[in-house]
N, C-alpha and C positions, 0 to 999 in steps of 0.2 A: 803520419796521415797527410796526404796531399789534397789540397782543395783547389777548386777552379771557380773563378768568379765570372759572372755574366758580363759580357761586353755590351756596349750600346751603340754599335756601328749603325749607320743609316743604311737604307736599302741601296744607296748609290755605290756602296762598297761591295755589294753582292753581285753575282752573275745576273745577266739580264733576265734569265728564267726565274730568278727569285724576287724580282722587284715589283711584279704586278700585284694589284690588290687582291686578285683571286688566282693564285698560281695554278698552273696546269700540272696535274699529277702524272709523272712518268716513272713509275717505280722500278721498271726493269730496263731502263735505258742508262746511258752514261751519266746523265745529269738528273739528279733528284732534287725535289724542293720540299720544304715543310708543308704540312697539310693545312696551314693557316697563314694568314697574312702577317705583315710586320707589326705584331703586337709584342712589346717588350715586357714580359712579366718578370719582375726582379728575381734573380737567382742569387742568393747570398753566397752560400758555399754548400758543397755536398761531400759526403764522406767517400774517400777512396783509400783502399789499402795501400800502404806505402810500397809494397813489393809488386804492384801490378800497374800496367800502362793504362791510359785512358780507354783505348779500344777494349782491353780486357775488362775494365770496369763496366763499360756499356754492355758488353756481352753478358756479364754476370747479372746486370740489372734487367736485361730485356730478353734473354734467351729462353725459349720454350722448347728446346731440342727434344726433351723426353716425350713431350706431347706430339711433336712433329713425327717422331718415329712411329707412332701408332695412329697417325692421322686417318688412314683409311678405315679404321675401326672406331673412330670417335663418335660416329653416329649411334653407337651402342651406349655411350655415356651421356649424350646430350643432343639437343636439337639446334639447328642453325638459327642464329640470331635470337636465341631465347635468353634474354637478359632482363630480369625484373628490376625495376627502379628501386632505390634504397627504401622508400617508404613502403613499397610492396613487400620487401624483405621483412620489414617490421610487422606488416599485417599478417604474414604467414608465420610469425613468431620465430624468425631466424635471428640468431645472434651473429653480428658482424665481427669476424675475427681478423685482426690485422696480420698480414704476412708480407715478408720482404722477398719471398720466393715467387717469382713471376709465374712459374709453372703451377702454383697453387691458386693463382688469381681466378676467381669465379668457380672454384671447386667447392662443392657442398657435401656435408656429411651430417645426417640426422637434422638437428635443429641449429646448425651453424653453417655459415658460408665464409670462405676465406677470400679476402680482397686485398690486393696490393695497393698501398697509397700511391697516388699519382706523383711520380718524381717531378720536382719543380723545374729541372733542367729541360724536360720535354715541352714545357710551355714557353721557353725562351726561343724566339725565332732565330736569333743570331747563333746561339749555341747549337740549335738543331741543324741549321744550315751548315755550320762549320764542321760538326763532328758526325753527323749522320747523312749528310748529302755531299760531303767533300769529294772531289774527283781523285784525291790522293788515296782514298780508301779502296781496296780491291773490290771489283764490281760485285762478286758473289757475297762477300762479307757485308758490303754496304747494303745490298738489296735485302739481306736477311735481317740486319739490325733495323733498317728503315721500315721494313714491313712489320716487324714486331712492335716498333715504336708507334706506328700508325694504328696498329690493331689495339694496343693498350689505350691509346687516346680515344679511339672509336668506341671501345667498350664503356668508357666513362660517359660518353654522350648518351648512352642508354641507361646507365646507372643514375645519372643526375638529369632529370627532365623537368623538375618542379622546384620551387623555392624550398619546399619541405625536404626534398632530396639533398639540396645544396646545404641546408642547415645540418642535416645528419652527417654529411660528408665532412663539414668543418668540425663538428662536435667529436667525431671519431678519428679525426686526423688524416682523413683520406685525401684532402686537398690542402695546398699551402694556405696558411691563415691569412695572407695578405690578398688573396684572390677575392674579388667581389662578384656578386650575382650578375651584374651587367657585363663585366668582362667575360665571365664564363659563358653567358648566352652568345656573345659575339664569337668567341672561340669555337663553341660547340656547333654553331650554324655552319661554319666553314669546314670543321672536321667531318661533319656528317656527309659532306659531298664526296668524301673518299670512297671510291668503288670498293665493295667488299672483296672482290677478287684481287685487289692490289695489296691487301694486308696479309700478314702471316696466316697460314691455313688454320692454325689453332683458333684464331678469332673468327673464323667462319661459323664456329659453334659458340654457344653462349655458356650457360652454367653446365658444369660437368659433374656427374655423380662420382664421388670418391670410391664407393664400393665397386662400381663398374670399371673404373680405371685400375684398381687393384686386381680385379679379376683378369683384365686384359693382360696386365704385366705378368701375372702368375701363369697364365695359359700360354702366351706368346713367347715369353722370355724365361719361363720356368724360374721366376724370381719369387721366392717364398714370402718376401716382405711386401711384394706388390709395388704399386706406384708410390705410395706414401704410407707410413705407419707412425703412429704416435705413442708406441708402447715403450715404457721404460721398465716394466716388470713382466715376467712370464704370466703372472696371475691375470693381468689386464688382457694379455693376448688370448689366453684360453677362455676368459669370461666373454670376450666380445666375439670370438670366432667359433666357440663350441657351446654357447648357451642353448642352442637348439637341441642339444643332446638331452637336456633336462626334460624337455617336452616329449622327446622320443621315449625316454625312460618311463615317464608317467603313463604313456599309452601302453607300453610293454607290460608295466605293472598291472594295469587294469585287465589286459588280455590274459596274463598268467593267472591272476586271481580268479577270473571268470572260468578259465579252463579247469582250474583246481576244483572249483565249485561243481562244475559239470561232472568231473570224474568222481568226486566224492558222492554226489547225489545219485550216481548210477551204480554205486557199489552195494546198495541195499542195506546200508547201515541204519539210516533213519527210516521213520515210518513213511508210508506211501505219499501222504499229503506234503510233508516237509520235503521229501525227495523230489516231488513234482515241482514245487515252488522253487527250490534251489536249482534244479536242472534248467527250468525255463528262464530263471533270472540270469544264470550264467550264459545261456545261449543268447538271451536278449542283450546282455552286456557286450558279447562278442559282435553281434550284429550291429549294435549302436556304434561301437568303435569303428567297424568297417564302413558303415554308412557315412559317419562323420569324416573319415579319411577320404572316401571317394568324393563327397561333396566339396571338401576343401581342395582336393586335387582338381576337380572340374572348375571350381571358381578361379583357382590360380591359373590353370591352363587357358581358360576363357579370357581372363584379364591379360595374361601374358601375350597371347596371340593377337588380341585386339590392339594392345599397345605396340606390339612389334609391327603390325601392318601399318598403324598410324605413323610410327617412327620412320619406317621405310618410305612411305608416301611423302612425309614431311622432308626427309633427306633428299628425295628426288626433286621435289619442288624447290628446296633450298639450293641444290646444286645448279639447277636450271636458272634460277634467279641470279646466282652468283656469276655464272658464265655469261649471262646476258648483260651483266654489269649494272643491274638495277638495285 
């Protein structure tokens, strides 16, 4: 395991573009700067696999390539800038699940949301400038890592907006334990100035729905496993993906039983009164099932179309806002 310690160089050792109290963001030019001023948050050490280089480590820590591949369809899985603060996640009874996979950051499934802890090295100005803004890094690779790092930082300014959010972040291990609320407020105020169009396109969107991401991958890439799956047994796979069949079988059973009643009552075996009751009971059961299915379908289609139109309008407004740089 290789470790890297934080340096404490002063701003005079950095390029002129990095020395100002409020650096100008130039994400797609030759010179990049950290999205915050010269605040040295201590970085003790961080894990790196012995067989990988530092750029490979940063790529593993920050890459969201699989989401970038389907970026044009991400509006189906989430809305732009839709990130609830941590205390709001608790209000809607979501469990915060720690993940080290950046691609799962802010992806939610049922009553849980995956959040990647904020790497401490991203809060160290000197490390950020040396390893994510260095002119020695190829421009395309640098812009990609830089944009991903800025996006991850920007997402945290939305997750942590109140002291209660900060406490939840510390209690769940999302932030380095040595960080104080005052220091975070100072950092967050500067990070929020980063234009959204300057960060990785994945971070144009906020929380993403796991089921929609799986659907996109299964349809677009014919990947049966989807974007992410947590199955270790076939039983879990079939229970989660084919549970709806139980409901379908229940409806079919009711329909078949009703049809059998209708056929039996029309055969003349029972007396006339019993035959009439059985016949109309069977017909009523069939009509009831049909009405329930039609109503459920109408409710679903109405809700789906309403949400689809709202999502499309929100996506257009979000894209316009991003392009205007606001």
